C-alpha positions, -999 to 999 in steps of 0.1 A, spaced: -864 72 -890 -837 57 -915 -814 85 -903 -819 76 -867 -813 38 -874 -780 48 -893 -767 69 -862 -776 39 -840 -756 15 -862 -727 39 -863 -727 42 -826 -725 5 -821 -698 1 -847 -679 29 -830 -683 13 -797 -669 -20 -809 -638 -1 -823 -634 18 -791 -633 -15 -770 -615 -38 -792 -594 -64 -775 -564 -84 -786 -568 -118 -805 -532 -125 -807 -498 -115 -791 -467 -103 -812 -436 -126 -812 -406 -112 -796 -379 -95 -817 -352 -118 -804 -347 -151 -785 -322 -172 -767 -290 -154 -753 -300 -122 -774 -332 -115 -752 -339 -113 -715 -377 -120 -710 -393 -98 -683 -429 -107 -688 -436 -128 -719 -453 -161 -726 -430 -167 -753 -396 -158 -734 -410 -164 -700 -410 -142 -668 -380 -131 -650 -373 -142 -615 -400 -126 -590 -420 -110 -615 -455 -96 -607 -477 -68 -617 -485 -43 -587 -513 -19 -586 -492 3 -559 -526 16 -544 -537 32 -579 -573 23 -569 -578 -2 -601 -565 -39 -600 -556 -54 -633 -557 -92 -642 -541 -116 -663 -563 -130 -692 -557 -157 -720 -551 -147 -755 -548 -180 -775 -520 -199 -758 -505 -167 -744 -512 -146 -714 -515 -108 -714 -521 -85 -685 -551 -61 -687 -549 -27 -669 -582 -10 -668 -592 26 -658 -556 36 -661 -540 62 -638 -505 45 -630 -495 11 -625 -463 -9 -618 -443 -44 -621 -417 -57 -597 -390 -84 -601 -356 -95 -588 -331 -69 -600 -316 -74 -635 -286 -63 -652 -296 -53 -690 -265 -33 -699 -255 -59 -724 -290 -57 -742 -296 -27 -769 -334 -22 -762 -361 -24 -738 -394 -35 -756 -429 -33 -743 -458 -45 -764 -491 -30 -757 -525 -31 -769 -547 -1 -759 -585 -2 -764 -583 35 -775 -557 61 -785 -536 72 -756 -503 81 -743 -483 59 -723 -450 65 -705 -424 37 -697 -402 42 -665 -376 17 -655 -369 18 -618 -333 13 -612 -325 36 -582 -331 71 -575 -330 86 -610 -364 79 -625 -365 86 -662 -393 79 -686 -401 77 -722 -435 86 -736 -452 73 -765 -485 78 -785 -501 46 -789 -529 36 -813 -561 20 -802 -573 -15 -814 -539 -27 -824 -505 -40 -808 -479 -12 -805 -442 -21 -800 -427 5 -778 -388 1 -783 -364 22 -760 -327 22 -765 -310 11 -732 -282 35 -740 -307 64 -740 -318 54 -704 -283 51 -693 -273 84 -706 -304 99 -686 -289 86 -654 -306 52 -650 -288 22 -635 -297 -2 -661 -273 -28 -643 -300 -27 -615 -335 -25 -630 -360 -40 -606 -393 -24 -613 -411 -10 -644 -437 19 -638 -465 29 -662 -476 63 -663 -494 86 -689 -469 116 -696 -434 126 -688 -420 161 -679 -382 157 -686 -360 173 -661 -329 167 -678 -303 139 -675 -294 128 -640 -324 144 -624 -357 128 -615 -386 133 -643 -420 146 -634 -448 123 -645 -485 127 -651 -511 100 -644 -539 87 -667 -573 101 -664 -589 68 -653 -607 63 -685 -584 42 -706 -576 5 -706 -547 -15 -723 -529 -48 -724 -493 -57 -716 -481 -86 -740 -444 -87 -738 -419 -70 -718 -382 -78 -727 -347 -66 -734 -330 -77 -766 -299 -70 -789 -295 -78 -825 -279 -113 -831 -239 -111 -834 -232 -133 -863 -193 -128 -865 -166 -148 -848 -145 -130 -823 -120 -141 -799 -100 -108 -794 -106 -89 -762 -110 -53 -760 -79 -30 -748 -85 -5 -721 -68 27 -736 -75 51 -706 -89 48 -670 -86 79 -649 -103 96 -619 -120 127 -632 -133 139 -598 -136 129 -563 -159 141 -535 -166 130 -497 -189 102 -510 -183 97 -547 -159 95 -576 -163 100 -612 -143 78 -638 -134 83 -673 -129 49 -692 -120 43 -728 -115 10 -746 -113 -2 -782 -123 -34 -796 -115 -49 -831 -152 -58 -839 -176 -48 -812 -193 -15 -813 -203 -18 -775 -180 -20 -746 -192 -32 -713 -173 -18 -684 -171 -35 -648 -154 -16 -620 -150 -37 -587 -137 -23 -555 -116 -42 -528 -150 -53 -510 -164 -69 -541 -189 -40 -549 -193 -39 -586 -203 -8 -608 -213 -12 -645 -216 12 -675 -220 6 -711 -199 27 -738 -188 27 -773 -156 14 -787 -132 42 -789 -151 68 -771 -147 80 -734 -175 69 -711 -182 84 -676 -190 62 -646 -202 78 -612 -195 57 -582 -215 67 -552 -221 58 -516 -185 58 -508 -170 66 -473 -154 98 -467 -117 99 -461 -113 63 -476 -90 48 -499 -104 25 -527 -86 2 -551 -108 0 -580 -102 -28 -607 -115 -20 -643 -124 -45 -670 -139 -40 -704 -159 -67 -723 -172 -69 -759 -204 -83 -773 -188 -118 -775 -179 -116 -738 -141 -115 -744 -127 -97 -714 -98 -71 -713 -68 -72 -690 -75 -53 -658 -65 -18 -650 -62 -6 -613 -72 29 -600 -66 43 -566 -92 65 -552 -92 83 -520 -124 103 -510 -121 137 -494 -121 140 -455 -150 157 -441 -146 189 -419 -153 186 -381 -188 189 -370 -191 224 -356 -193 229 -318 -222 244 -304 -225 283 -302 -239 286 -270 -232 270 -234 -269 270 -225 -292 253 -250 -319 226 -254 -301 198 -272 -321 178 -297 -292 159 -315 -256 165 -311 -223 147 -306 -213 173 -282 -243 178 -260 -264 146 -266 -298 137 -279 -333 145 -264 -352 117 -250 -364 91 -274 -346 108 -304 -342 87 -337 -340 95 -374 -368 82 -395 -366 79 -433 -405 78 -437 -399 61 -469 -381 92 -484 -344 82 -485 -318 63 -466 -297 72 -436 -269 61 -414 -247 73 -386 -214 86 -399 -183 89 -381 -165 123 -387 -131 127 -369 -145 111 -338 -178 127 -337 -209 111 -349 -234 128 -374 -261 115 -396 -257 110 -432 -291 113 -453 -288 99 -488 -312 94 -518 -330 124 -503 -368 130 -512 -377 137 -476 -367 126 -441 -376 129 -405 -366 127 -369 -388 117 -337 -386 122 -303 -405 126 -269 -424 158 -272 -405 190 -258 -415 224 -249 -393 249 -266 -411 280 -260 -386 294 -236 -357 293 -262 -353 319 -290 -337 300 -318 -337 266 -337 -302 260 -348 -293 232 -373 -258 224 -387 -259 208 -420 -232 197 -445 -247 190 -482 -226 170 -508 -240 193 -535 -256 226 -536 -292 222 -528 -324 235 -511 -335 224 -477 -368 231 -459 -370 226 -420 -404 217 -408 -411 213 -370 -440 190 -363 -460 201 -334 -497 191 -344 -517 197 -377 -502 229 -389 -470 221 -406 -450 254 -416 -415 253 -432 -385 276 -436 -364 271 -466 -326 274 -469 -302 274 -500 -272 255 -489 -237 255 -503 -219 222 -511 -191 207 -491 -191 230 -461 -211 231 -428 -240 254 -434 -257 270 -402 -296 271 -404 -312 292 -378 -349 302 -374 -364 321 -346 -388 301 -325 -412 330 -327 -414 327 -365 -430 293 -362 -452 303 -332 -465 333 -354 -473 308 -383 -494 287 -362 -471 259 -349 -474 248 -312 -438 249 -302 -448 237 -267 -454 203 -283 -426 197 -307 -420 160 -314 -408 155 -348 -385 176 -372 -390 170 -410 -366 177 -437 -382 185 -473 -367 199 -505 -385 231 -511 -414 253 -495 -436 250 -526 -465 270 -512 -468 292 -482 -502 284 -468 -503 315 -448 -503 316 -409 -523 289 -394 -524 268 -425 -504 240 -438 -477 249 -462 -471 229 -496 -438 213 -499 -417 197 -526 -395 168 -521 -359 163 -531 -352 145 -565 -336 114 -548 -300 122 -559 -288 143 -530 -270 137 -497 -264 158 -466 -252 153 -432 -269 166 -401 -244 175 -374 -262 194 -345 -298 202 -339 -306 224 -308 -324 255 -294 -307 284 -275 -308 318 -263 -287 345 -278 -259 355 -253 -264 394 -247 -238 416 -262 -244 443 -235 -217 440 -207 -229 444 -171 -211 440 -139 -180 428 -153 -156 415 -125 -122 430 -134 -107 420 -101 -109 381 -104 -90 362 -130 -105 336 -149 -99 302 -131 -94 269 -148 -122 255 -166 -141 260 -197 -146 296 -208 -167 312 -235 -167 344 -254 -200 367 -254 -211 348 -286 -213 315 -267 -183 299 -283 -157 282 -262 -123 299 -261 -89 290 -251 -71 302 -217 -52 327 -235 -79 344 -251 -81 382 -246 -113 400 -239 -146 395 -222 -151 359 -213 -180 341 -195 -172 315 -168 -199 298 -145 -224 324 -158 -202 355 -147 -184 379 -172 -147 385 -167 -120 406 -185 -91 384 -196 -61 406 -202 
């Protein structure tokens, strides 16, 4: 009986330890101009701040701890917070004070654009844990810390390398933790300094159709950190933090092809002294012409040459951004920050056509999977694309039909990253999304029947009259083309 009573007491004590709650809140490591409060009773909340459950299934709540407020996140799988975008590049650390009821792992993921990078920590139950992440670490991983507008909480991180989106694992729904402070800070600078940094080098390292990479170096008499601001002629600013005397790389994206940009570079130190400006001229590459269709008889879905099918429009479905792009007088469609994307139109029957043809120009090597949406069976065909040139993607209509697609009722075409799992004929495939960093242009989407290579009833007596002529591959040719040509559905020999 005594042994039984001791076990019960031990169980009660263990339960108390397992469900410990905070009674105090840590003081921030800095205040005033050396800190930016994001969520904190001591420092205040930044503009527009709120916690968001993002449909995780569990709603948190704010509770009082003494004179302070903390936020309780129960049954943890993932959670989020949102606020007006902050530039924290002049801060040294991102800090999150958390109090878990039991031991657990927690990953802090600042959301700054397309590259989501996380830092995972093991936190101890029943006490406050201060998670301190260097801002420089996040910047090197590819986060744009001049534009932080969300912080996501997950359980684990799968590091996919700098510049790529990490993989994340959710909590198991059994843990509870409290958020006390979220802020950025830097150590107080006690010295006096009125001398501005000097930019010793500012060069264009590389240029593509839509981006440019700069190499920047500046030195300062006292400041270890250098804060670069690059502004274009339209007033758009790009920022990056580096170290005094070391080259720092800045990648500028979202530029227009074949366009000249005048970039003004300035460097500031930790005391706010600003260097003299340096000017760089950058001209992005021009895009090659959108290919002309390979057949003169086709069913056009999207094309600057043959028009769009009824009701056609591109739809991001939340998986990227898109915009029309003028390429030497012809309009294509640029898809950026690609995870997945779609297009929609009035349903069409394409069973009488042999092949689906899509022209795509990616701005980087990438994988792209084409998925016709015809009902409940979604099947994809994956392609490996080469950067900075038009890639021709062709799939026999029969391939999709055999897989179970109802090609008599095609009403959407979806673009995803990879064919992650072939579900087999008649079953839905598994798909992997793009990493949010890729861009590509869609030039043509159409169905066509291959022109027969056999030559029957060639009319050698009549010359080819004025008007468009095509070779046996369906490509339009000039009037001085020699060989077999097709005009008004008839074949001729042009000598």
